[in-house]
C-alpha positions in Angstrom: 14.4 1.9 -54.5 12.1 4.8 -55.5 10.0 4.8 -52.6 12.9 4.9 -49.9 13.4 7.9 -47.7 16.7 9.8 -47.2 18.5 8.3 -44.8 19.2 11.0 -43.1 16.1 12.3 -42.8 15.2 8.8 -41.3 17.2 9.7 -38.3 16.1 13.1 -38.1 19.8 14.1 -39.2 21.9 16.7 -41.7 24.0 15.5 -44.4 26.6 16.9 -42.5 26.0 14.7 -39.0 28.7 13.5 -37.0 29.6 9.7 -36.3 28.2 10.2 -32.6 25.6 12.1 -34.0 24.3 8.9 -36.3 24.8 6.7 -33.1 22.7 9.0 -30.9 20.0 9.0 -33.1 19.8 5.5 -34.0 19.8 4.4 -29.8 16.9 7.0 -29.5 14.7 5.9 -32.3 15.5 2.3 -32.0 14.2 2.3 -28.2 11.0 4.0 -29.8 10.2 1.5 -32.2 11.6 -1.7 -31.2 9.5 -4.4 -31.6 9.5 -5.4 -27.8 7.8 -2.6 -27.0 4.8 -2.8 -29.9 4.4 -6.3 -30.1 2.0 -7.2 -33.4 2.4 -3.9 -34.3 3.3 -4.1 -38.2 4.1 -0.2 -38.4 6.3 -0.3 -35.5 8.5 -3.5 -36.9 8.7 -1.4 -40.8 9.9 1.9 -38.6 12.3 -0.4 -36.9 13.9 -1.5 -39.9 13.8 1.4 -41.5 16.0 3.1 -38.9 18.2 -0.1 -38.8 18.7 0.1 -42.5 19.8 3.7 -42.2 21.9 3.2 -39.4 23.8 0.6 -41.1 24.6 2.5 -43.9 25.7 5.8 -42.5 27.4 3.9 -39.5 30.0 2.8 -41.9 32.3 5.4 -43.5 32.3 3.6 -47.4 28.9 2.9 -47.4 28.1 6.1 -46.4 30.6 7.8 -49.2 28.8 5.9 -51.8 25.1 6.9 -50.5 26.5 10.4 -50.5 27.5 10.3 -53.8 25.0 8.3 -55.6 22.6 8.1 -53.0 20.1 4.3 -52.4 21.9 3.7 -55.8 25.4 3.6 -54.1 24.6 0.9 -51.3 22.4 -1.4 -53.4 24.0 -4.7 -54.1 22.1 -4.7 -57.2 24.0 -2.1 -58.8 27.6 -2.9 -59.8 30.0 -0.9 -57.4 27.9 -1.0 -54.6 29.2 -0.8 -51.4 26.7 -4.1 -50.2 23.3 -3.9 -49.2 22.1 -2.6 -45.7 22.5 -6.2 -44.3 24.8 -7.5 -46.8 27.7 -8.1 -44.6 29.1 -11.4 -43.9 29.4 -13.4 -40.5 26.7 -11.1 -38.9 23.8 -13.7 -39.1 24.3 -14.6 -35.3 22.2 -14.3 -32.1 23.5 -10.7 -30.6 20.8 -10.2 -28.2 23.1 -9.6 -25.4 24.7 -6.3 -27.4 22.3 -5.3 -28.1 21.1 -5.1 -24.4 24.7 -3.9 -23.7 23.6 -1.0 -26.2 20.7 -0.2 -24.8 21.0 -1.2 -20.6 18.9 -4.3 -21.2 16.3 -2.8 -22.9 15.7 -6.0 -25.0 13.3 -7.4 -22.7 14.0 -10.7 -23.2 12.8 -11.5 -19.6 9.3 -11.3 -18.5 7.8 -12.5 -14.9 6.3 -15.9 -14.7 2.6 -15.3 -14.8 2.3 -18.8 -13.5 4.1 -18.5 -10.1 2.0 -18.8 -7.2 1.0 -15.1 -5.8 -0.5 -14.3 -2.5 -3.8 -12.8 -2.2 -4.4 -9.0 -1.6 -5.0 -8.1 1.7 -8.8 -7.1 2.4 -9.9 -3.7 4.7 -13.1 -4.2 7.3 -14.2 -2.2 10.3 -15.6 -2.9 13.6 -17.1 -0.2 16.5 -16.7 -1.4 20.7 -17.3 -0.2 23.8 -14.7 2.0 26.0 -15.3 -1.2 28.7 -14.9 -4.0 25.5 -12.0 -2.2 24.5 -10.6 -2.1 27.9 -11.2 -5.6 28.6 -11.2 -7.7 25.1 -14.0 -9.3 23.7 -15.0 -11.5 20.4 -17.2 -10.6 17.8 -18.9 -12.1 14.7 -18.0 -10.0 11.5 -19.1 -10.4 8.0 -16.3 -10.3 5.3 -16.6 -9.6 1.6 -13.5 -11.4 -0.3 -12.6 -12.7 -3.4 -12.3 -17.2 -3.0 -11.5 -19.6 -5.1 -14.7 -20.8 -7.1 -16.6 -23.9 -5.4 -17.3 -24.7 -9.1 -14.2 -25.0 -11.1 -11.9 -24.7 -7.8 -9.9 -21.9 -9.0 -9.2 -23.8 -12.2 -11.3 -21.2 -14.5 -12.4 -24.3 -16.7 -16.2 -25.4 -16.8 -16.6 -28.5 -15.1 -15.8 -31.8 -17.7 -13.2 -29.4 -19.5 -9.8 -29.1 -19.4 -6.9 -26.4 -19.8 -5.8 -26.6 -23.4 -2.0 -26.2 -24.3 -2.0 -22.8 -26.2 -1.2 -23.4 -30.0 0.5 -19.9 -30.7 3.4 -20.6 -27.8 3.2 -24.4 -27.7 2.8 -24.4 -24.0 5.9 -22.0 -23.3 4.4 -19.1 -22.6 6.5 -17.0 -24.4 7.1 -16.2 -28.3 10.3 -15.8 -30.0 11.1 -13.0 -32.5 13.9 -12.6 -34.9 14.8 -9.3 -35.6 18.0 -8.4 -38.1 20.0 -5.4 -37.2 23.2 -3.7 -37.8 24.8 -5.6 -34.7 23.2 -9.0 -36.8 20.0 -11.4 -36.2 18.7 -10.4 -32.6 16.6 -12.8 -31.0 14.1 -11.6 -28.5 11.3 -13.4 -26.5 7.7 -11.4 -25.6 4.8 -12.8 -23.7 2.5 -15.1 -25.8 -0.9 -12.9 -26.6 -3.1 -15.4 -27.1 -2.7 -17.1 -23.5 -0.8 -14.1 -21.5 2.0 -15.7 -20.5 0.1 -19.2 -19.1 1.0 -21.5 -22.0 -2.8 -22.8 -21.2 -6.1 -21.6 -22.8 -9.5 -22.0 -20.9 -11.3 -24.0 -23.6 -14.8 -23.5 -22.1 -14.9 -21.0 -19.2 -16.7 -21.7 -15.8 -20.4 -20.1 -15.7 -20.2 -19.4 -12.2 -16.6 -17.3 -12.1 -16.4 -16.6 -15.6 -13.2 -18.2 -16.3 -11.5 -16.0 -13.5 -11.0 -19.1 -11.3 -12.2 -17.0 -8.0 -15.6 -15.5 -7.0 -16.8 -12.6 -4.5 -18.1 -14.6 -1.2 -19.4 -12.9 1.9 -18.6 -15.1 5.3 -19.4 -14.7 9.1 -16.2 -15.3 11.1 -15.6 -14.8 14.3 -12.3 -12.3 15.9 -11.1 -12.0 19.2 -10.1 -8.1 20.0 -7.4 -8.3 22.8 -7.6 -6.1 25.8 -6.2 -3.1 25.7 -6.8 -2.2 21.7 -7.6 1.4 21.5 -9.5 3.9 18.8 -8.0 3.8 15.6 -5.3 0.9 15.8 -5.8 -2.0 13.2 -6.0 -5.7 13.9 -4.3 -8.4 11.5 -6.5 -11.6 11.1 -3.9 -13.2 9.0 -5.1 -15.6 6.2 -8.3 -14.4 5.8 -7.8 -11.9 3.0 -8.5 -12.6 -1.1 -7.5 -16.1 -2.3 -3.9 -15.9 -3.8 -3.6 -16.8 -7.6 -1.9 -20.3 -9.1 -1.9 -21.6 -5.4 -0.5 -19.0 -3.6 -1.2 -18.1 -0.2 -4.8 -16.1 0.8 -3.8 -11.9 1.9 -4.4 -10.7 5.2 -7.5 -9.0 6.6 -6.9 -5.8 8.4 -9.7 -4.4 10.7 -9.7 -1.0 11.6 -10.9 -0.5 15.4 -13.6 2.5 16.5 -13.9 2.9 20.3 -17.3 4.5 21.3 -16.7 7.5 23.7 -17.6 6.7 27.1 -19.7 9.3 29.5 -17.5 8.3 32.8 -14.0 7.2 31.5 -11.5 8.7 29.1 -8.4 7.0 28.2 -4.6 8.3 28.4 -2.5 5.9 27.1 -3.0 2.6 29.4 -4.4 5.1 32.4 -8.0 5.9 32.6 -9.6 9.7 33.7 -12.3 9.5 35.8 -14.0 13.0 37.2 -15.7 12.7 40.7 -17.9 15.2 42.3 -17.9 15.9 46.3 -19.6 17.9 48.6 -18.1 21.1 50.4 -18.6 19.2 54.1 -16.9 16.1 52.5 -13.9 18.1 50.9 -13.2 19.8 54.3 -13.9 17.1 56.9 -12.5 13.8 54.4 -15.2 11.2 53.5 -15.4 7.7 52.2 -16.8 7.9 48.6 -17.5 5.6 45.9 -15.3 5.9 42.7 -16.5 4.1 39.6 -13.9 1.7 37.6 -13.7 -0.1 34.9 -14.3 -3.6 37.4 -16.9 -1.8 39.4 -17.5 0.5 42.2 -14.9 0.9 44.7 -14.2 2.9 47.8 -12.1 5.5 48.5 -11.2 7.8 51.3 -10.7 11.4 50.2 -8.4 12.8 53.0 -9.5 15.7 55.0 -8.7 19.5 53.4 -9.3 18.2 49.9 -8.8 21.1 47.3 -10.8 21.2 44.1 -9.0 19.7 41.7 -6.9 17.2 43.5 -6.2 13.8 42.0 -5.6 10.7 43.2 -4.5 7.5 42.0 -5.8 4.1 42.3 -3.3 1.7 41.2 -3.5 -1.0 39.2 -6.8 0.2 37.7 -6.1 1.4 34.8 -6.3 -0.4 31.2 -4.7 -3.8 30.6 -1.7 -3.3 28.4 -1.7 -5.5 24.9 -0.4 -9.0 25.1 0.1 -8.5 29.1 -1.1 -9.0 32.3 0.3 -5.5 33.8 -2.3 -2.7 33.9 -2.1 1.2 34.0 -3.5 3.3 37.2 -6.8 5.2 37.4 -6.6 8.9 37.8 -9.5 10.3 39.3 -9.9 14.2 39.6 -11.5 15.2 42.6 -14.2 18.4 41.6 -15.9 20.1 44.9 -19.3 21.2 44.3 -20.4 24.5 45.6 -24.1 24.2 47.1 -26.1 26.6 45.3 -30.4 27.5 45.9 -29.3 28.0 49.9 -31.9 29.3 52.5 -31.6 32.3 54.0 -30.6 30.2 57.7 -28.1 28.2 55.4 -26.4 31.2 54.2 -26.3 32.7 58.1 -25.2 29.3 59.1 -22.2 29.4 56.6 -21.1 33.3 57.4 -21.2 32.2 60.8 -18.7 29.5 60.1 -16.8 31.6 57.5 -16.8 33.9 60.4 -14.9 31.6 62.9 -12.0 30.8 60.4 -8.7 32.8 60.4 -5.9 33.1 58.0 -4.0 29.6 59.2 -7.4 27.7 57.9 -6.8 29.0 54.7 -3.0 28.6 53.6 -3.4 29.5 49.7 -5.0 33.1 50.3 -2.9 33.8 53.0 -0.1 33.1 50.9 -1.5 35.2 47.8 -2.1 38.3 50.4 1.7 37.7 51.5 2.6 38.0 47.6 0.6 41.4 47.4 1.8 43.2 50.1 5.2 42.2 48.6 4.4 43.8 45.3 3.1 47.2 46.8 
C-alpha cells in the first residue's frame, strides 16, 4: 500500500475535481492503455489496472470521502472501517463487455476480421506498345507477365511436402485468445488475435523450402492478349483473372495493361476519325483531278473538284477507326494542301505571268471580296 500512487495523480486530476472530470479522465486513459490495444504489454496492463482502481474509488461518493480523509487506508478492506477494496463490490463478477462497448463506442475490439476468409488476389500491371494501324484494326500480342502464383511445391499450403499444418497450441485452433480484465463495471471478457498463429488457428510445422511458408511464388509466364480494334493511346486493357493469386482459395486478381500507340507519319487520330494531309499541284487544284489518297485500308482514288482552295477538307465516309466493340467506323478527313511550285525557269515564270494577266476579278472570289471591303472602310 505504501507504494501506491495518489489516485488523483493517477488520473491527472486535482483533489477538487468534479464527477464529470473524473469520468472524462478515466475514459481517456482507459482507451489509451486498454489491453486490446497493447497485447502482451505488461506495463500497459498494469497501467490499466491502476487507472481502473483509481476510478473505482474516486467515482464512488463514500469511497472518495474515506480516501480524502484517510488516504489509501480509508479504502483498504484490511483496515477496519474501510469502504471496501477497489474491486470489493459484490455482484460485479460478470462479463460486462457490452457495457464497456457502450461507454467507449465499441472500442472493446471483440470482433476481428477472419484471416482464413478467402481473399481476392491483388491486380497486376503491364504495358504494351502497338502501331497506329494495329490500334485501328486490332491485334493479338504475346507478352510476358510476372505475378505471385500458387507455389507448385506445397500447392499453397506453405508446408513442406510430407508435413501437415498443426493446430495452434495457444488458441487451440480458434485463432483468438480470450482475456479477462477486472474493471469498475465488473469482469470484462474480450478476445484478441492469437499472436502465435496470427489468427489462422494453424501453425506451419516445417515451411516449404520453395516459397518459405508463404504459399506463393513469383512466376513469369507468356500469355496471348487480344487488343480490340479502336483502342486508343493511354487506354487500359483489362484481362480478368491474370493478376496475383488469391489467399485461402480466393480468386485471382486482374491484369491491367496500359496501351501505348506509336505516332504514325501520315495519319493522326481525332476520336474515331482519322486526319490526313495530301499535297496537290496548282494545276490539279485549278482544273480538278483524280488523286490517290492513303487510308488504313489501302490507297483509294478521289476526285478533287475544280477550283479547290488551299486547306479544303474533304470527307471519306467510313474510312476512320472502328469503334470499340462495334462494326461501325468513323470517317477520314483529308486536308488538301496546294503546293506552290518553286525553282521556276524564266520561261516558266513568263508563262505564269501571261496566264495571270489573262485573269480578271471574276476568277478570284476572295480577292474581289477583300478589296470590296477595303473600299467600304476607306
